[in-house]
MARGUTI-136714 format. One record per residue: x, y, z of N, C-alpha, C in turn. Coordinates in pm, whole numbers, padded with zeros to 5 digits, always signed. Atoms other than C-alpha are relative to their C-alpha. Layout:
BEGIN
   n.c1   n.c2   n.c3  ca.c1  ca.c2  ca.c3   c.c1   c.c2   c.c3
      X      Y      Z      X      Y      Z      X      Y      Z
...
! end
This chain:
BEGIN
   n.c1   n.c2   n.c3  ca.c1  ca.c2  ca.c3   c.c1   c.c2   c.c3
 +00010 -00135 -00072 -00121 +11270 +18058 -00199 +00049 +00008
 +00187 -00014 -00003 -00486 +11319 +18202 -00026 +00183 -00005
 +00011 -00124 +00028 -00638 +11657 +18180 +00035 +00096 +00055
 -00085 -00137 -00113 -00601 +11793 +18507 +00180 +00044 -00002
 -00181 -00076 -00030 -00202 +11727 +18532 +00058 +00095 -00150
 -00005 -00061 +00101 -00237 +11865 +18139 +00032 +00198 +00083
 +00073 -00236 -00012 -00411 +12280 +18273 +00154 -00056 +00116
 -00016 -00086 -00128 -00154 +12235 +18624 +00183 +00030 -00078
 -00174 +00015 +00123 +00183 +12188 +18366 -00053 +00091 -00094
 +00081 -00124 +00106 +00029 +12447 +18131 +00045 +00120 +00067
 +00028 -00075 -00130 -00051 +12712 +18449 +00202 -00014 +00019
 -00088 -00020 -00050 +00327 +12596 +18534 +00118 +00060 -00055
 -00046 -00054 +00050 +00532 +12667 +18277 -00079 +00182 -00089
 +00003 -00043 +00022 +00293 +12933 +18192 +00106 +00175 +00129
 -00106 -00096 -00140 +00486 +13134 +18585 +00086 +00024 -00064
 -00133 -00060 +00053 +00781 +13077 +18460 -00056 +00077 -00147
 +00006 -00118 +00139 +00717 +13292 +18130 -00020 +00070 +00073
 -00004 -00008 -00093 +00605 +13517 +18355 +00138 +00066 +00067
 -00167 -00057 -00035 +00897 +13554 +18563 +00084 -00001 -00108
 -00145 -00048 +00149 +01144 +13552 +18203 -00102 +00106 +00019
 -00010 -00051 +00144 +00980 +13815 +18047 -00032 +00118 +00181
 +00015 -00143 -00086 +00896 +14079 +18424 +00214 -00031 +00124
 -00137 +00048 -00083 +01296 +13959 +18542 +00137 -00013 -00062
 -00095 +00006 +00025 +01434 +13853 +18338 +00123 -00230 -00074
 +00022 +00197 -00036 +01594 +13478 +18246 +00125 -00014 -00024
 -00052 +00043 -00061 +01799 +13370 +18478 +00133 -00085 -00085
 -00106 +00125 +00070 +02224 +13211 +18375 +00075 -00087 +00055
 -00035 +00005 -00068 +02503 +13033 +18430 +00088 +00100 -00027
 -00146 -00034 +00075 +02863 +13150 +18343 +00096 -00094 +00041
 -00087 +00098 -00133 +03093 +12880 +18377 +00155 +00156 -00030
 -00072 -00121 -00095 +03429 +13122 +18516 +00104 -00081 +00086
 -00175 +00058 -00072 +03675 +12801 +18597 -00067 -00130 -00078
 +00017 +00109 +00071 +03714 +12428 +18401 +00029 -00046 -00167
 +00025 +00022 +00175 +03737 +12439 +18011 +00039 +00110 -00067
 -00046 -00103 +00126 +03778 +12603 +17714 -00213 +00084 -00010
 +00181 -00075 +00030 +03400 +12728 +17746 -00007 +00070 +00176
 +00026 -00077 -00123 +03495 +12953 +18028 +00002 +00119 -00075
 -00038 -00141 +00048 +03321 +13285 +18005 -00170 -00017 -00097
 +00125 +00074 +00071 +02948 +13120 +17845 -00048 -00019 +00047
 +00108 +00008 +00027 +02679 +13163 +17874 -00146 -00046 -00037
 +00146 +00010 +00002 +02380 +12985 +17952 -00148 +00025 +00078
 +00071 -00031 -00080 +02074 +13045 +17979 -00091 -00082 +00047
 +00082 +00120 -00097 +01828 +12888 +18218 -00166 -00017 -00035
 +00124 -00140 +00080 +01523 +12935 +17970 -00140 -00191 +00014
 +00060 +00037 -00008 +01418 +12594 +18062 -00054 -00061 +00128
 +00075 +00053 -00094 +01172 +12397 +18336 +00126 -00117 +00106
 -00108 +00093 -00053 +01489 +12130 +18387 +00093 +00029 -00059
 -00149 -00002 +00100 +01857 +12220 +18252 +00041 -00157 +00074
 -00083 +00166 -00017 +02091 +11870 +18310 +00092 +00078 +00007
 -00189 -00046 -00002 +02460 +11996 +18409 +00046 -00190 -00001
 +00042 +00099 +00012 +02615 +11693 +18307 +00118 -00077 -00141
 -00055 +00039 +00108 +02921 +11480 +18045 -00099 -00043 -00083
 +00080 +00108 +00067 +02642 +11310 +17949 -00022 +00045 -00147
 +00126 -00144 +00112 +02488 +11438 +17574 -00042 +00042 -00026
 +00165 -00001 -00075 +02188 +11418 +17689 -00028 +00188 +00036
 +00033 -00131 -00107 +02304 +11756 +17846 -00059 +00123 -00034
 +00014 -00097 +00082 +02147 +12062 +17841 +00125 +00096 +00001
 -00152 -00007 -00010 +02501 +12199 +17972 +00128 -00134 -00009
 -00127 +00139 -00002 +02777 +11948 +17866 +00161 +00043 +00099
 -00214 -00020 -00096 +03131 +11932 +18081 +00075 -00090 -00001
 -00061 +00127 +00025 +03341 +11737 +17909 +00158 -00068 +00098
 -00085 +00038 -00053 +03608 +11660 +18192 -00078 -00164 +00137
 +00083 +00142 -00047 +03577 +11314 +18326 -00010 -00063 +00145
 +00079 -00070 -00031 +03571 +11408 +18681 -00167 +00077 +00067
 +00146 -00112 -00057 +03177 +11510 +18671 -00089 -00125 -00084
 +00070 +00179 +00024 +02893 +11218 +18594 -00061 +00019 -00128
 +00077 -00025 +00158 +02719 +11215 +18253 -00131 +00110 +00055
 +00180 -00146 +00018 +02355 +11344 +18420 +00110 -00001 +00206
 -00098 -00067 -00174 +02536 +11520 +18755 -00074 +00077 +00115
 +00145 -00152 -00031 +02279 +11798 +18854 -00036 +00053 -00090
 +00062 -00047 +00135 +01998 +11922 +18757 -00024 +00136 +00131
 +00094 -00155 -00059 +01796 +12295 +18804 -00123 -00012 -00006
 +00201 -00051 +00018 +01455 +12394 +18818 -00035 +00091 +00020
 +00041 -00130 +00028 +01315 +12681 +18739 -00184 +00030 +00008
 +00149 +00033 -00074 +01006 +12741 +18888 -00072 +00185 -00037
 -00024 -00084 +00022 +00814 +13062 +18893 +00067 +00127 +00199
 -00011 -00060 -00140 +00896 +13146 +19284 +00156 -00054 -00004
 -00142 +00080 +00080 +01307 +13021 +19105 +00052 -00079 -00005
 -00088 +00054 +00048 +01584 +12892 +19062 +00033 -00155 +00079
 -00130 +00096 -00168 +01705 +12492 +19283 +00046 -00061 -00114
 -00063 +00056 +00094 +01900 +12276 +19210 +00068 -00128 +00134
 -00002 +00128 -00073 +01971 +11920 +19308 +00068 -00110 -00052
 -00098 +00061 +00011 +02262 +11703 +19265 -00085 -00140 -00063
 +00040 +00112 +00027 +02163 +11373 +19096 +00057 -00171 -00008
 -00119 +00131 -00080 +02433 +11129 +19253 +00049 -00031 -00056
 -00068 +00029 +00075 +02699 +11187 +19103 +00127 -00033 +00093
 -00122 +00055 -00172 +03032 +11054 +19250 +00031 +00069 +00031
 -00088 -00058 -00076 +03184 +11358 +19285 -00039 +00108 +00133
 +00044 -00040 -00150 +02884 +11549 +19502 +00008 +00147 -00127
 +00049 -00129 +00094 +02758 +11897 +19354 +00007 +00100 +00111
 -00067 -00042 -00110 +02935 +12203 +19555 -00051 +00148 -00037
 +00024 -00149 -00041 +02761 +12552 +19583 +00028 +00066 +00075
 -00096 -00033 -00085 +02952 +12784 +19699 +00078 -00101 +00149
 -00066 +00047 -00098 +03149 +12539 +19897 -00052 -00117 +00095
 +00007 +00094 -00061 +02975 +12330 +20044 -00128 -00035 -00012
 +00088 +00127 +00120 +02767 +11957 +19883 -00113 +00052 +00008
 +00167 -00010 -00029 +02430 +11961 +19841 -00055 -00157 +00079
 +00079 +00079 -00152 +02256 +11725 +20111 -00098 -00018 -00093
 +00122 -00034 -00014 +01944 +11859 +19928 -00048 +00074 -00106
 +00073 -00143 +00046 +01693 +12076 +19694 +00105 +00083 +00069
 -00007 -00208 -00117 +01806 +12442 +19783 -00010 +00045 -00070
 -00019 -00088 +00096 +01801 +12753 +19595 +00091 +00047 +00002
 -00175 -00091 +00058 +02042 +12959 +19432 -00102 +00138 -00005
 +00021 -00121 -00023 +02047 +13297 +19457 +00087 +00116 -00054
 -00128 -00081 +00076 +02234 +13541 +19263 +00090 -00018 +00058
 -00122 +00071 -00018 +02598 +13495 +19263 +00073 -00082 +00149
 -00061 +00154 -00018 +02617 +13176 +19384 +00070 -00049 -00083
 -00167 +00079 +00020 +02943 +12968 +19316 -00108 -00209 -00074
 +00086 +00101 +00051 +02802 +12641 +19131 +00102 -00189 -00028
 -00063 +00018 +00090 +03135 +12381 +19105 -00064 -00134 -00062
 +00087 +00108 +00127 +03024 +12066 +18909 +00162 -00109 +00037
 -00098 +00092 +00056 +03364 +11837 +18914 +00163 +00121 -00027
 -00085 -00149 -00062 +03625 +12093 +18828 -00097 +00085 -00115
 +00046 -00062 +00061 +03452 +12303 +18659 -00095 +00104 +00129
 +00046 -00113 -00100 +03285 +12623 +18824 -00118 +00138 -00063
 +00063 -00025 +00065 +03008 +12781 +18727 -00074 +00138 +00131
 +00110 -00168 -00044 +02819 +13158 +18869 -00155 +00027 -00028
 +00168 -00008 -00011 +02446 +13189 +18913 +00001 +00114 +00024
 +00041 -00140 -00015 +02310 +13541 +18813 -00107 -00016 -00080
 +00177 -00007 -00013 +01955 +13625 +18828 -00017 +00183 +00032
 +00036 -00138 -00065 +01775 +13952 +18864 -00036 +00089 -00111
 +00081 -00158 +00096 +01612 +14332 +18678 +00152 -00072 -00154
 -00052 -00098 +00178 +01927 +14357 +18426 +00151 -00127 +00021
 -00115 +00105 -00141 +02136 +14009 +18409 +00109 +00048 -00180
 -00139 -00053 +00147 +02282 +14187 +18044 +00120 +00003 +00091
 -00124 -00097 -00104 +02447 +14417 +18271 +00019 -00050 +00082
 -00050 +00091 -00113 +02539 +14151 +18538 +00093 -00112 -00064
 -00139 +00178 +00036 +02702 +13900 +18310 +00167 +00066 -00099
 -00183 -00099 +00093 +02950 +14178 +18139 +00045 +00023 +00095
 -00084 -00018 -00099 +03056 +14285 +18493 +00049 -00133 +00045
 -00133 +00144 -00015 +03146 +13913 +18537 +00104 -00010 -00125
 -00171 -00066 +00123 +03308 +13912 +18183 +00102 +00078 +00105
 -00082 -00071 -00032 +03497 +14203 +18318 +00056 -00075 +00097
 -00026 +00029 -00089 +03496 +14028 +18708 +00162 -00085 -00035
 -00067 +00109 +00043 +03705 +13704 +18507 +00089 +00115 -00098
 -00080 +00079 +00069 +03944 +13896 +18328 +00100 +00090 +00111
 -00039 -00098 -00065 +04085 +14070 +18685 +00061 -00150 +00059
 -00034 +00148 -00121 +04056 +13665 +18895 +00008 -00082 -00075
 -00047 +00100 -00049 +04141 +13391 +18928 -00152 -00060 +00051
 +00159 +00098 -00015 +03777 +13133 +18907 +00000 -00063 +00112
 -00015 +00142 -00184 +03908 +12849 +19225 +00043 +00075 +00050
 -00011 +00000 -00142 +04057 +13033 +19405 -00049 +00188 +00057
 +00050 -00062 -00092 +03911 +13390 +19417 +00068 +00137 -00027
 -00108 -00103 +00039 +04242 +13557 +19389 +00043 +00099 -00147
 -00147 -00090 +00148 +04418 +13840 +19109 +00030 -00110 -00046
 -00047 +00051 +00048 +04489 +13609 +18839 +00118 +00159 -00034
 -00060 -00071 +00121 +04805 +13655 +18630 +00065 +00093 -00015
 -00030 -00041 +00038 +04741 +13859 +18455 -00002 +00152 +00069
 +00015 -00164 -00133 +04661 +14201 +18680 +00084 -00001 +00063
 -00062 -00002 -00065 +04927 +14036 +18879 +00105 +00143 -00099
 -00130 -00060 +00115 +05194 +14155 +18577 -00067 +00178 +00048
 +00021 -00203 -00050 +04982 +14537 +18556 -00012 +00027 +00114
 -00051 -00131 -00136 +05017 +14608 +18871 +00118 -00009 +00032
 -00215 +00048 -00100 +05389 +14471 +19003 +00049 +00140 -00160
 -00072 -00093 +00007 +05449 +14737 +18679 -00008 +00080 +00043
 +00031 -00074 -00043 +05305 +14998 +18743 +00058 +00049 +00178
 -00101 -00077 -00104 +05460 +15012 +19105 +00137 -00018 +00010
 -00209 -00023 +00045 +05817 +14933 +18955 -00076 +00090 -00002
 -00013 -00078 +00030 +05771 +15190 +18807 -00018 +00129 +00066
 -00017 -00115 -00131 +05599 +15418 +19106 +00110 -00022 +00079
 -00120 -00030 -00112 +05868 +15286 +19366 +00144 +00057 -00101
 -00115 -00005 +00068 +06164 +15384 +19091 -00012 +00198 -00005
 -00019 -00175 -00003 +06059 +15764 +19047 +00030 +00038 +00134
 -00061 -00100 -00063 +05995 +15849 +19399 +00113 -00116 +00141
 -00125 +00077 -00048 +06280 +15547 +19524 -00092 -00077 +00137
 +00051 +00060 -00095 +06072 +15391 +19710 -00008 -00203 -00007
 -00019 +00073 +00007 +06100 +15038 +19837 -00139 -00138 -00037
 +00078 +00052 +00114 +05909 +14757 +19623 +00019 -00177 +00051
 -00043 +00155 +00035 +05948 +14314 +19754 -00107 -00050 -00064
 +00109 +00134 +00107 +05814 +14032 +19564 -00028 -00143 +00051
 +00019 +00175 -00062 +05718 +13689 +19736 -00070 -00118 -00067
 +00053 +00127 +00059 +05637 +13372 +19522 +00066 -00079 +00085
 +00021 +00057 -00136 +05552 +13066 +19702 -00073 -00131 -00103
 +00052 +00094 +00111 +05471 +12742 +19529 -00060 -00098 +00192
 +00066 +00090 -00078 +05288 +12399 +19699 +00119 -00074 -00006
 -00098 +00139 -00043 +05572 +12171 +19818 -00113 -00125 -00085
 -00045 +00152 -00020 +05567 +11797 +19645 -00198 +00052 -00102
 +00139 +00014 -00032 +05129 +11919 +19540 -00009 -00169 -00124
 +00003 +00170 +00050 +05208 +11621 +19201 -00081 -00016 +00091
 +00003 +00046 -00106 +05171 +11467 +19512 -00169 -00061 +00024
 +00108 -00012 -00018 +04847 +11607 +19583 -00130 -00150 -00095
 +00032 +00013 +00161 +04684 +11533 +19259 -00009 -00128 +00000
 +00030 +00089 +00030 +04829 +11235 +19229 -00143 -00159 +00098
 +00031 +00091 -00103 +04724 +11040 +19590 -00116 +00049 +00020
 +00053 +00001 -00050 +04454 +11180 +19636 -00128 +00136 -00114
 +00085 -00121 +00107 +04258 +11367 +19311 -00025 +00090 -00047
 -00006 -00234 +00030 +04297 +11719 +19136 -00155 +00042 +00034
 +00060 -00047 -00064 +03948 +11760 +19330 +00084 -00003 +00105
 -00083 -00042 -00241 +04179 +11771 +19685 +00073 +00080 -00055
 -00094 -00129 +00029 +04412 +11974 +19495 -00093 +00135 -00042
 +00049 -00141 +00018 +04169 +12259 +19371 -00036 -00001 +00153
 +00029 -00065 -00158 +04082 +12265 +19730 +00049 +00046 +00052
 -00087 -00092 -00123 +04353 +12296 +19893 +00101 +00121 -00106
 -00039 -00080 +00105 +04473 +12538 +19627 -00089 +00110 +00033
 +00098 -00124 -00063 +04126 +12786 +19747 +00135 -00015 +00138
 -00025 -00080 -00136 +04187 +12693 +20086 +00198 +00099 +00018
 -00200 -00087 +00031 +04571 +12803 +20087 -00050 +00187 +00004
 +00030 -00165 +00101 +04386 +13172 +19887 -00061 +00038 +00078
 +00056 -00065 -00139 +04157 +13220 +20165 +00025 -00015 +00138
 -00079 -00064 -00227 +04360 +13156 +20532 +00075 +00066 -00069
 -00081 -00118 +00024 +04595 +13386 +20352 -00057 +00170 -00031
 +00044 -00186 -00006 +04384 +13660 +20246 -00107 +00040 +00096
 +00031 -00065 -00136 +04226 +13701 +20573 +00085 +00063 +00128
 -00078 -00050 -00030 +04372 +13933 +20675 +00159 +00015 +00056
 -00138 +00060 +00054 +04730 +13863 +20618 +00034 +00128 -00136
 +00054 -00099 +00119 +04701 +14060 +20290 -00023 +00178 +00024
 +00065 -00044 -00027 +04684 +14443 +20305 -00155 +00059 -00152
 +00099 +00006 +00073 +04413 +14612 +20077 +00138 +00084 -00131
 -00069 -00046 +00097 +04766 +14814 +19890 +00073 -00130 -00085
 -00085 +00139 +00063 +04885 +14456 +19776 +00002 -00020 -00066
 +00116 +00017 +00079 +04808 +14303 +19555 +00070 -00246 +00052
 +00003 +00069 -00008 +04779 +13914 +19611 -00081 -00130 -00082
 -00032 +00105 +00111 +04803 +13642 +19307 +00035 -00089 -00020
 -00014 +00184 -00001 +04757 +13279 +19135 +00028 -00004 -00093
 -00153 -00052 +00050 +05056 +13344 +18940 -00002 -00191 -00162
 +00076 +00170 +00135 +04982 +12950 +18761 +00061 -00083 +00088
 -00041 +00135 +00024 +04935 +12625 +18809 -00006 +00022 +00165
 -00074 -00082 -00208 +05037 +12630 +19232 +00055 +00079 +00021
 -00102 -00049 -00042 +05251 +12833 +19212 -00076 +00191 +00026
 +00097 -00066 +00013 +05111 +13176 +19369 +00158 +00150 +00050
 -00143 -00141 -00096 +05296 +13617 +19459 -00109 +00110 +00056
 -00003 -00112 -00087 +05251 +13895 +19678 +00011 +00087 -00058
 -00122 -00032 +00039 +05397 +14197 +19564 -00034 +00169 +00140
 +00069 -00122 -00085 +05399 +14459 +19870 +00045 +00133 -00013
 -00015 -00120 +00058 +05426 +14798 +19723 +00063 +00070 +00152
 +00023 -00065 -00136 +05616 +15040 +20033 +00076 -00119 +00137
 +00033 +00149 -00131 +05778 +14707 +20213 +00140 +00020 +00046
 -00091 +00085 +00049 +06141 +14625 +20223 +00022 -00121 +00002
 -00022 +00134 -00012 +06311 +14315 +20188 -00072 -00050 +00130
 -00009 +00106 -00144 +06354 +14214 +20566 -00124 +00011 +00027
 +00134 +00084 -00084 +05979 +14257 +20638 -00098 -00076 -00075
 +00102 +00096 +00075 +05829 +14111 +20308 +00071 -00191 +00058
 -00051 +00173 -00082 +06069 +13775 +20480 -00091 -00029 +00073
 +00063 -00003 -00101 +05874 +13835 +20764 -00124 -00031 -00016
 +00140 +00058 +00021 +05563 +13841 +20639 -00014 -00167 -00069
 +00008 +00130 +00061 +05626 +13505 +20373 +00011 -00071 +00147
 -00019 +00060 -00074 +05764 +13339 +20721 -00193 -00023 +00148
 +00142 +00096 -00015 +05393 +13364 +20848 -00034 -00071 -00038
 +00136 +00077 +00128 +05210 +13274 +20574 +00097 -00168 -00013
 -00077 +00135 +00007 +05470 +12951 +20565 -00052 -00025 +00112
 +00071 +00031 -00075 +05356 +12902 +20901 -00119 -00012 +00034
 +00084 -00011 +00024 +05042 +13005 +20839 -00092 -00141 -00053
 +00071 +00118 +00073 +04952 +12723 +20599 +00052 -00160 +00058
 -00038 +00117 -00139 +05190 +12491 +20860 -00053 -00097 +00089
 +00060 +00097 -00085 +04993 +12421 +21052 -00157 +00013 +00016
 +00151 +00040 -00005 +04613 +12467 +20890 -00017 -00117 -00012
 +00093 +00081 +00068 +04422 +12178 +20825 -00042 -00020 -00081
 +00033 -00017 +00167 +04412 +12052 +20469 -00104 -00112 +00023
 +00095 +00125 +00047 +04059 +11795 +20458 -00043 -00002 -00142
 +00083 +00037 +00087 +03906 +11656 +20197 -00053 -00111 -00012
 -00054 +00043 +00089 +03718 +11392 +20108 -00015 -00063 +00144
 -00057 +00048 -00157 +03759 +11254 +20500 +00121 -00073 +00046
 -00137 +00047 +00038 +04115 +11239 +20361 +00090 +00147 +00092
 -00068 -00108 -00080 +04369 +11465 +20578 +00127 +00029 -00116
 -00085 -00026 +00141 +04633 +11626 +20309 +00057 +00033 +00069
 -00166 -00132 -00041 +04978 +11765 +20437 +00067 +00077 -00150
 -00100 -00178 +00072 +05083 +12084 +20281 +00022 +00095 +00020
 -00108 -00130 +00033 +05367 +12332 +20287 +00015 -00003 -00107
 -00041 -00064 +00069 +05464 +12570 +20115 +00155 +00090 -00026
 -00143 -00003 +00040 +05796 +12677 +19958 -00005 +00212 +00006
 +00002 -00225 +00070 +05874 +13136 +19904 +00165 -00006 +00037
 -00063 -00145 +00058 +06102 +13326 +19775 -00013 +00172 -00001
 +00002 -00157 -00024 +06145 +13723 +19833 +00112 +00052 +00007
 -00071 -00089 +00065 +06289 +13938 +19624 -00016 +00163 +00046
 +00020 -00111 -00020 +06329 +14326 +19639 +00055 +00106 -00117
 -00105 -00052 +00049 +06358 +14537 +19398 +00067 +00097 -00047
 -00141 +00000 +00083 +06679 +14666 +19185 -00029 +00105 -00128
 +00096 -00123 +00136 +06537 +15029 +18992 +00105 -00045 -00129
 +00028 +00010 +00039 +06604 +14975 +18691 -00010 -00092 -00129
 +00049 +00115 +00106 +06548 +14642 +18606 -00122 -00064 -00028
 +00136 +00002 +00073 +06315 +14484 +18417 -00179 -00059 +00126
 +00038 +00142 -00110 +06011 +14315 +18575 +00021 -00135 -00031
 -00061 +00086 +00021 +06110 +13987 +18414 +00100 -00009 +00073
 -00108 -00050 -00042 +06409 +14052 +18568 +00040 -00045 +00148
 +00074 +00039 -00113 +06215 +14087 +18919 -00041 -00091 +00061
 +00112 +00047 +00000 +06024 +13867 +18868 +00098 -00231 +00067
 -00097 +00167 +00018 +06332 +13538 +18767 +00059 -00003 +00159
 -00226 +00012 -00137 +06594 +13716 +19100 -00164 -00104 +00194
 +00111 +00101 -00115 +06211 +13565 +19348 +00038 -00099 -00016
 -00002 +00183 +00091 +06211 +13223 +19119 +00075 -00061 +00082
 -00109 +00100 -00078 +06572 +13161 +19223 -00002 +00008 +00124
 -00010 -00019 -00140 +06484 +13253 +19585 -00037 -00185 +00027
 +00121 +00071 -00040 +06176 +13011 +19580 +00094 -00122 -00047
 -00026 +00157 -00067 +06369 +12703 +19448 +00169 +00067 +00024
 -00079 +00001 -00082 +06637 +12783 +19601 -00052 -00145 +00160
 +00130 +00089 -00097 +06376 +12687 +19906 -00005 -00191 -00038
 +00112 +00192 +00121 +06273 +12350 +19667 +00154 -00058 +00076
 -00142 +00069 -00033 +06676 +12242 +19746 +00025 -00022 +00071
 -00098 +00033 -00074 +06765 +12300 +20048 -00123 -00055 +00119
 +00117 +00060 -00131 +06451 +12082 +20199 -00168 +00081 -00040
 +00139 -00061 +00033 +06093 +12303 +20123 -00053 -00035 +00118
 +00017 +00019 -00146 +05898 +12399 +20377 +00079 +00149 +00076
 -00075 -00053 -00070 +06092 +12677 +20468 -00014 +00231 -00148
 -00033 -00148 +00041 +06171 +13078 +20338 +00128 +00105 -00041
 -00119 +00031 +00065 +06466 +13158 +20140 -00050 +00201 -00117
 -00067 -00150 +00072 +06558 +13565 +20089 +00139 +00045 -00067
 -00131 -00009 +00129 +06736 +13760 +19792 +00104 +00105 +00173
 -00089 -00099 -00043 +07065 +13801 +19991 +00077 +00228 -00087
 -00040 -00140 +00064 +07190 +14059 +19718 -00087 +00060 +00007
 +00128 -00188 +00045 +06852 +14319 +19755 -00002 -00034 +00160
 -00018 -00042 -00156 +06874 +14271 +20138 +00138 +00068 +00013
 -00142 -00118 +00003 +07217 +14440 +20108 -00030 +00112 -00028
 -00029 -00085 +00067 +07167 +14637 +19893 -00139 +00107 +00071
 +00104 -00111 -00080 +06846 +14801 +20075 +00040 +00077 +00071
! end
């Protein structure tokens, strides 16, 4: 390295250092994909490589992550991300990178089966802890509520509806033949399907007083306060139709997707486990009767 190159490098490092001291070190927080969920990775280097290889600064141990998957470049004017010719691509906010791109606070970076959130700004620590709190109630892949939050919401609504004799309906559904999606198209395609289902249902179908959550794996749940079971059945049919009509495409492959749904109504005095079990029984009945259909608890409907 000649003297001019050395001066340039020192000047670059100095500018980065000044920026970091002024603004705080930007970081990535892993929100989905491994045992490292919640871990904070400070972007304190000029270059930070993410990949499966042991020489990467941020290591992801999943098979669908390349050894050197992508790299983040830090400069005085911001942080930039670039794919390194990875097998499965690098996605920022669900859009595959085609060239080097500047990162902005709140961006989601998907690398194989791992998802990171980019955090930058004046108070990194506060933003980080806000993200940790958000992770306690939201699912990192679909960005809808997680099972923990859903169960707490359901318990509160059961207590309220029981006290004031108000109706409460529960919808459970899952993706038909989801294992075949993963086997035939890959786990990244399966993740894409779950995310797309969550997006189409969240947009205009769920009211703010209702709770839509990823209950586990490919299973989802919707809690509908102040809703009779027949209205819950109508909503379930609308959701079934939306999913059936949606085009699911991943890496130029069209993936056939349908869902089966079970609907039940809260009966005063039962436990959350009993309520969920009755909705799950209807979901199982929908599967038994051929899938891609809605089954409603007849006993719940008769008692409503």
